[in-house]
C-alpha positions as CSV (number, residue, x, y, z in Angstrom):
1,M,192.3,122.0,20.4
2,K,188.6,122.5,19.5
3,I,186.0,122.1,22.2
4,L,182.3,121.5,21.6
5,N,180.5,122.7,24.8
6,L,177.0,121.2,24.6
7,D,176.2,122.6,28.0
8,E,175.9,126.1,26.4
9,I,172.9,125.0,24.5
10,T,171.1,123.2,27.3
11,S,167.8,124.7,28.4
12,D,167.1,125.6,31.9
13,D,165.2,123.2,34.0
14,R,161.3,123.8,34.3
15,K,159.3,123.6,37.4
16,V,155.8,121.9,37.5
17,V,153.2,122.4,40.3
18,I,150.7,119.6,40.7
19,A,148.1,119.5,43.5
20,G,150.5,122.1,45.4
21,E,153.7,120.1,45.1
22,E,156.4,121.4,43.2
23,Y,158.6,119.2,40.8
24,V,161.6,119.9,38.6
25,I,161.9,118.3,35.2
26,P,164.7,118.9,32.6
27,G,164.6,121.7,30.4
28,D,166.0,119.3,27.6
29,L,164.7,115.7,27.6
30,P,167.1,112.7,26.9
31,V,166.7,111.8,23.3
32,D,165.3,108.2,24.1
33,V,162.5,109.7,26.3
34,M,161.7,112.4,23.6
35,L,161.5,109.7,20.9
36,R,159.4,107.6,23.1
37,L,157.0,110.7,23.7
38,I,156.9,111.4,19.9
39,G,156.2,107.9,19.0
40,N,153.5,107.7,21.6
41,S,152.0,111.0,20.6
42,N,151.8,109.8,17.0
43,K,150.0,106.6,18.3
44,I,147.3,108.5,20.1
45,Q,146.9,111.1,16.9
46,E,146.4,107.9,14.8
47,N,143.8,106.4,17.1
48,P,142.6,108.8,19.9
49,N,140.9,105.8,21.5
50,D,144.0,103.7,22.2
51,I,143.8,103.5,25.9
52,T,147.1,101.6,26.0
53,A,148.8,104.3,24.2
54,M,147.4,106.7,26.7
55,R,148.4,104.8,29.7
56,D,151.8,104.3,28.1
57,G,152.1,108.2,27.4
58,I,151.4,109.0,31.1
59,D,153.8,106.4,32.2
60,I,156.5,108.0,29.8
61,L,155.6,111.4,31.1
62,V,155.6,110.6,34.7
63,G,159.0,109.2,34.1
64,V,160.4,112.6,33.2
65,F,159.6,113.6,36.7
66,Q,162.0,111.0,38.0
67,I,164.9,112.4,35.9
68,R,165.4,115.0,38.5
69,N,163.4,113.7,41.4
70,P,164.4,109.7,41.7
71,N,162.3,109.2,44.7
72,V,159.2,111.0,43.6
73,D,155.7,109.5,44.5
74,I,154.6,108.3,40.9
75,D,151.4,107.2,42.1
76,G,150.6,110.6,43.8
77,I,151.5,112.4,40.5
78,K,149.3,109.8,38.4
79,K,146.4,110.4,40.8
80,N,146.7,114.1,40.1
81,I,147.0,114.2,36.2
82,T,143.7,114.8,34.5
83,M,143.3,114.8,30.7
84,A,143.7,118.5,30.8
85,R,146.8,118.6,32.9
86,Y,148.2,115.8,30.7
87,S,147.6,117.8,27.6
88,R,149.2,120.9,29.2
89,L,152.2,118.9,30.6
90,M,152.8,117.4,27.1
91,S,153.0,120.9,25.7
92,F,155.2,122.1,28.5
93,A,157.6,119.2,28.0
94,F,157.8,119.6,24.3
95,G,158.2,123.3,24.7
96,D,161.2,124.0,22.8
97,F,160.4,121.4,20.3
98,E,157.1,123.0,19.4
99,E,158.3,126.3,19.2
100,A,161.0,125.4,16.8
101,E,158.3,123.8,14.6
102,K,156.2,126.9,14.6
103,K,159.0,129.5,13.7
104,P,158.7,130.5,10.1
105,Q,161.6,129.6,7.8
106,D,163.6,132.5,6.1
107,D,163.3,131.7,2.3
108,S,165.4,134.6,1.2
109,G,168.4,132.3,0.8
110,P,172.0,133.0,1.8
111,P,173.1,136.7,1.7
112,Q,174.4,137.9,-1.7
């Protein structure tokens, strides 16, 4: 019997500190959350003045905190997210995704 252990490729959870409070977010986001974040990010890139998209992005991102902290004070987190913190938090949440995008591709082809 073959076994595919997907737990072997799961990234470690991450810790976020906002206003002195520590929160744990998943190292790997669920696909539906990741797709919503990517879609929202694309909307904001197309129209940086889209206030609705910005609010939706904050809601999606703050929802990430609820995955490991179901009783988290959402309003408390939102109060402490500035634009600079939002940008850093997005980068942190996308961490592995962005690093994979930056890795140079090996164009040498398969070994001979």
